[in-house]
C-alpha positions in Angstrom: 14.7 -9.7 16.1 12.4 -11.7 13.8 10.1 -14.4 15.2 9.6 -17.5 13.2 6.4 -19.5 12.7 6.6 -23.1 11.4 3.8 -24.3 9.2 2.0 -20.9 9.2 -1.6 -20.3 7.9 -1.8 -19.8 4.2 -3.2 -16.2 4.4 0.0 -15.1 6.2 2.1 -17.0 3.7 0.4 -15.5 0.7 0.6 -12.0 2.1 4.4 -12.3 1.7 4.4 -14.1 -1.6 1.9 -11.6 -3.0 4.6 -8.9 -2.8 6.2 -10.5 -5.8 4.1 -9.3 -8.7 5.6 -11.7 -11.2 4.8 -14.7 -8.9 6.9 -17.5 -7.6 5.4 -21.0 -8.3 8.2 -22.8 -6.4 7.5 -21.0 -3.1 3.7 -21.4 -3.1 2.1 -23.6 -0.5 0.4 -25.4 -3.4 3.8 -26.5 -4.8 4.7 -28.1 -1.5 1.4 -29.9 -1.4 1.8 -31.1 -5.0 5.2 -32.5 -4.3 3.9 -34.2 -1.1 1.0 -35.8 -3.0 3.2 -36.9 -6.0 6.0 -38.4 -3.9 4.8 -40.1 -0.7 8.2 -39.9 1.0 8.3 -36.1 0.7 8.2 -33.8 3.7 7.7 -30.0 3.5 9.4 -27.4 5.6 7.8 -24.0 5.8 9.0 -21.1 7.9 7.5 -17.6 8.1 9.3 -14.6 9.6 7.3 -12.0 11.5 8.5 -8.5 12.5 6.3 -6.6 15.0 3.3 -8.6 14.0 3.9 -8.2 10.2 4.8 -11.2 8.0 8.0 -10.2 6.2 9.6 -13.3 4.8 9.1 -17.0 4.0 11.1 -20.0 2.9 9.8 -23.4 1.8 11.8 -26.5 1.1 11.1 -30.2 0.4 13.0 -33.3 1.4 12.6 -37.1 1.4 13.0 -39.4 4.4 14.9 -42.7 4.2 16.1 -44.8 7.2 15.0 -42.2 9.7 16.9 -39.4 7.9 15.9 -36.5 5.7 18.2 -36.7 2.6 18.4 -33.2 1.0 16.3 -30.2 1.8 15.8 -28.4 -1.5 14.7 -24.7 -1.7 13.6 -23.4 -5.1 13.8 -19.6 -5.5 13.7 -18.7 -1.8 13.8 -17.3 0.8 11.4 -14.6 -0.3 11.3 -11.3 1.6 9.3 -8.0 1.5 11.6 -5.8 3.5 13.8 -2.9 2.4 17.2 -3.6 0.8 19.1 -2.7 4.0 17.2 -5.4 5.9 17.2 -8.2 3.3 20.6 -9.5 4.2 19.7 -10.0 7.8 16.3 -11.5 7.1 17.6 -13.9 4.4 20.4 -15.0 6.8 18.0 -15.4 9.7 15.6 -17.6 7.6 18.4 -19.8 6.3 19.9 -20.2 9.8 16.5 -21.1 11.2 16.0 -23.5 8.3 19.3 -25.2 9.2 18.1 -25.5 12.8 14.9 -27.1 11.6 17.0 -29.5 9.4 19.3 -30.6 12.2 16.3 -31.2 14.6 14.7 -33.4 11.9 17.9 -35.2 11.0 18.1 -33.7 7.5 21.6 -34.4 6.2 22.1 -31.6 3.6 20.5 -28.6 1.9 20.5 -27.2 -1.6 19.2 -23.7 -2.4 18.4 -22.6 -6.0 19.0 -18.8 -5.8 18.2 -16.3 -8.6 21.4 -14.5 -9.5 19.6 -11.2 -9.9 18.6 -11.3 -6.2 22.2 -10.7 -5.1 23.2 -11.4 -1.5 25.7 -14.1 -2.4 27.7 -13.2 0.6 24.9 -14.6 2.9 25.6 -18.0 1.5 29.4 -17.6 2.0 28.9 -16.5 5.6 26.7 -19.5 6.4 29.1 -22.0 4.9 27.2 -22.9 1.7 29.3 -24.0 -1.3 28.5 -22.9 -4.8 28.2 -26.1 -6.9 26.8 -24.9 -10.3 24.3 -22.8 -12.1 21.6 -23.1 -14.8 19.5 -20.8 -16.8 15.7 -20.3 -16.8 14.2 -18.9 -20.0 11.3 -16.5 -20.0 9.6 -14.4 -22.7 8.5 -10.9 -21.9 4.8 -10.4 -22.7 4.4 -6.8 -21.6 3.6 -5.5 -25.1 0.7 -5.7 -27.5 0.3 -9.0 -29.3 1.3 -7.4 -32.6 4.6 -6.2 -31.1 5.2 -9.5 -29.5 4.8 -11.2 -32.9 7.2 -8.7 -34.6 9.8 -9.3 -31.8 10.3 -13.0 -32.4 12.7 -14.4 -34.9 11.8 -14.5 -38.6 12.3 -18.2 -38.7 9.9 -18.7 -35.8 7.2 -16.6 -37.5 7.7 -18.7 -40.7 7.3 -22.0 -38.8 4.2 -20.7 -37.0 2.6 -19.7 -40.3 3.6 -23.1 -41.8 1.8 -25.0 -39.0 -1.3 -22.8 -39.4 -1.3 -23.3 -43.2 -1.0 -27.1 -42.7 -4.2 -27.1 -40.6 -2.7 -27.4 -37.1 -5.2 -26.1 -34.5 -4.5 -25.2 -30.9 -7.1 -25.9 -28.2 -7.3 -25.2 -24.5 -8.6 -28.2 -22.5 -9.4 -29.1 -18.9 -10.4 -32.8 -19.6 -8.6 -35.5 -17.6 -8.4 -37.7 -20.8 -6.4 -34.9 -22.4 -4.1 -34.8 -19.4 -3.4 -38.5 -20.1 -2.9 -37.7 -23.8 -0.5 -34.9 -23.0 1.5 -37.3 -20.8 1.9 -39.8 -23.6 3.4 -37.0 -25.7 5.7 -36.0 -22.8 6.9 -39.6 -22.5 7.5 -39.9 -26.2 9.6 -36.7 -26.2 11.5 -37.8 -23.1 12.4 -41.1 -24.8 13.4 -39.4 -28.1 15.5 -36.6 -26.6 16.9 -38.4 -23.5 15.5 -36.3 -20.7 13.7 -37.5 -17.5 9.9 -37.0 -17.5 8.2 -36.2 -14.2 5.8 -39.0 -13.2 2.2 -38.9 -14.1 1.4 -38.5 -10.3 3.1 -35.1 -10.4 0.8 -33.8 -13.1 -2.3 -35.4 -11.5 -1.4 -33.6 -8.2 -1.1 -30.3 -10.0 -4.4 -31.0 -11.7 -6.1 -31.5 -8.3 -4.4 -28.7 -6.4 -4.4 -25.9 -9.0 -7.9 -26.7 -10.4 -8.2 -27.2 -14.2 -9.5 -24.1 -15.9 -8.5 -21.8 -13.0 -4.7 -22.0 -12.4 -3.8 -25.0 -14.5 -4.4 -25.7 -18.2 -3.3 -28.0 -21.0 -3.0 -26.6 -24.5 -2.9 -29.2 -27.3 -1.9 -28.8 -31.0 -4.1 -31.0 -33.2 -3.4 -32.0 -36.7 -5.8 -34.1 -38.8 -8.0 -34.4 -35.7 -5.2 -36.0 -33.6 -3.2 -34.4 -30.8 0.4 -34.2 -31.8 1.9 -31.6 -29.3 1.0 -30.4 -25.9 2.1 -28.1 -23.0 1.0 -28.2 -19.4 0.7 -24.7 -17.9 0.2 -23.2 -14.4 -0.4 -19.6 -13.6 1.0 -17.8 -10.5 1.1 -14.0 -10.2 1.7 -12.5 -13.6 3.6 -15.5 -14.9 2.4 -18.4 -17.1 4.6 -21.4 -16.4 5.0 -23.9 -19.2 6.1 -26.7 -16.8 6.3 -29.5 -19.4 5.8 -30.0 -23.1 5.8 -33.0 -25.4 5.1 -34.0 -29.0 4.7 -37.0 -31.3 7.2 -37.4 -34.1 4.4 -37.9 -36.6 3.6 -34.2 -36.5 7.0 -32.7 -36.5 7.0 -31.9 -40.2 4.2 -29.4 -39.8 5.9 -27.6 -36.8 3.1 -27.9 -34.2 5.3 -26.9 -31.3 5.9 -23.4 -32.8 2.2 -22.7 -33.3 1.4 -24.3 -29.9 3.7 -22.0 -27.8 2.8 -19.0 -29.9 -0.9 -19.5 -29.2 -0.2 -19.9 -25.5 1.8 -16.6 -25.5 -0.9 -14.9 -27.4 -3.5 -16.1 -24.9 -1.4 -14.9 -22.0 -0.5 -11.6 -23.6 -4.2 -10.8 -24.2 -5.0 -11.5 -20.5 -2.2 -9.1 -19.4 0.2 -11.7 -18.0 3.8 -10.4 -18.1 6.0 -13.5 -18.5 6.0 -16.9 -20.2 8.3 -19.3 -18.4 9.8 -21.9 -20.8 12.1 -23.9 -18.4 15.8 -24.5 -18.8 18.2 -23.5 -21.5 21.9 -23.8 -21.9 24.4 -21.0 -21.9 24.0 -18.7 -25.0 27.2 -19.7 -26.9 26.8 -23.3 -28.0 28.5 -24.8 -31.0 26.5 -26.4 -33.8 28.1 -29.7 -32.8 26.7 -29.3 -29.3 24.0 -31.9 -28.4 21.8 -29.2 -27.1 22.2 -26.8 -30.1 18.7 -27.5 -31.5 16.9 -26.9 -28.2 19.0 -23.8 -27.5 18.2 -22.3 -30.9 14.5 -23.2 -30.8 14.0 -21.4 -27.5 16.2 -18.4 -28.3 14.2 -17.7 -31.5 11.4 -16.5 -29.1 13.8 -13.6 -28.1 13.3 -14.2 -24.4 15.5 -13.5 -21.4 17.9 -15.8 -19.5 17.7 -15.8 -15.7 20.7 -17.3 -14.0 20.0 -19.6 -11.0 23.0 -20.3 -8.7 23.0 -23.5 -6.7 24.4 -23.5 -3.2 24.9 -26.7 -1.1 25.5 -27.3 2.6 26.0 -30.4 4.7 23.9 -30.0 7.8 25.0 -33.4 9.3 28.4 -34.3 7.8 28.9 -37.4 9.8 25.8 -39.0 8.2 26.7 -38.2 4.6 27.1 -41.9 3.9 23.3 -42.3 4.2 23.0 -40.3 0.9 25.1 -42.9 -0.8 23.1 -45.7 0.6 19.9 -44.1 -0.7 21.3 -43.8 -4.2 22.4 -47.5 -4.2 18.9 -48.5 -3.1 17.2 -46.4 -5.8 19.5 -47.8 -8.5 18.8 -51.4 -7.3 15.1 -50.7 -7.4 15.3 -49.3 -10.9 17.2 -52.4 -12.0 14.6 -54.7 -10.6 11.8 -52.7 -12.2 13.5 -52.8 -15.6 13.8 -56.6 -15.4 10.0 -56.9 -14.7 9.0 -54.9 -17.8 
């Protein structure tokens, strides 16, 4: 039987997480700390499983507290284990069961687990009463090849746009300056407004800037044209993966294709330093129609010739009789957003 430690020391935690050579940003202690700093209502749950004195599994989730309740305990890409396949089922089940016990003790109403499809073990969730509620795709580019081969592997149209940006005088720089963080965030806000997606708050990026230390694990890459930043990407490194966690651009530079050159230069940088994957966020299923609203983003990402990783979403109500609290929380948040919009 596994023993469970709550809030274990980081060296034990990292000894499990280090078994994943590619890395797992979402299950790092740093991710929990970033979320807590960026969103003051956030609480972090961390459980570590020990077998005969050896750390063998972890799970981290975050949730918010309202009216004395935790709303939804969200687990990204976990639990993580380092046991043989025959034991994984039992260990994952034990960690999820213990997580539910933790949630009930702390009056957390529900849970949501984002589970990579390639990890299998879907029967664990069925046995524990989780309900599959959807899926999404993560997009990554394989960097385990020489830069020359990586260049040849991407779509012809992508190579053409990279050359165009370079010929137009676009330059890509790596920066660790706080002023450039603010400049990047203005680009992100502009893209969010243009394309209709929600941008994470500046506090999220400031927290990453502090926790992951600029120039060590976090970096901003900017594409500059005519001396002005027109495109940017915020990256974090964990394991052998470079995560492009957010990107934005200004419409004034679109005609010279700065985004294509920007991401190519980051991949080139990562490839030369022997990273294995470049994470590019979400992408829709690979059969859109040209009428689809997301066709342009889908095509732009797929031209990098990367891989889709399917993430399954599983939900469970821990405290069904208190589900109405979730509805009250949403009403309060909508009311707050309405008041805030009137004050602008």
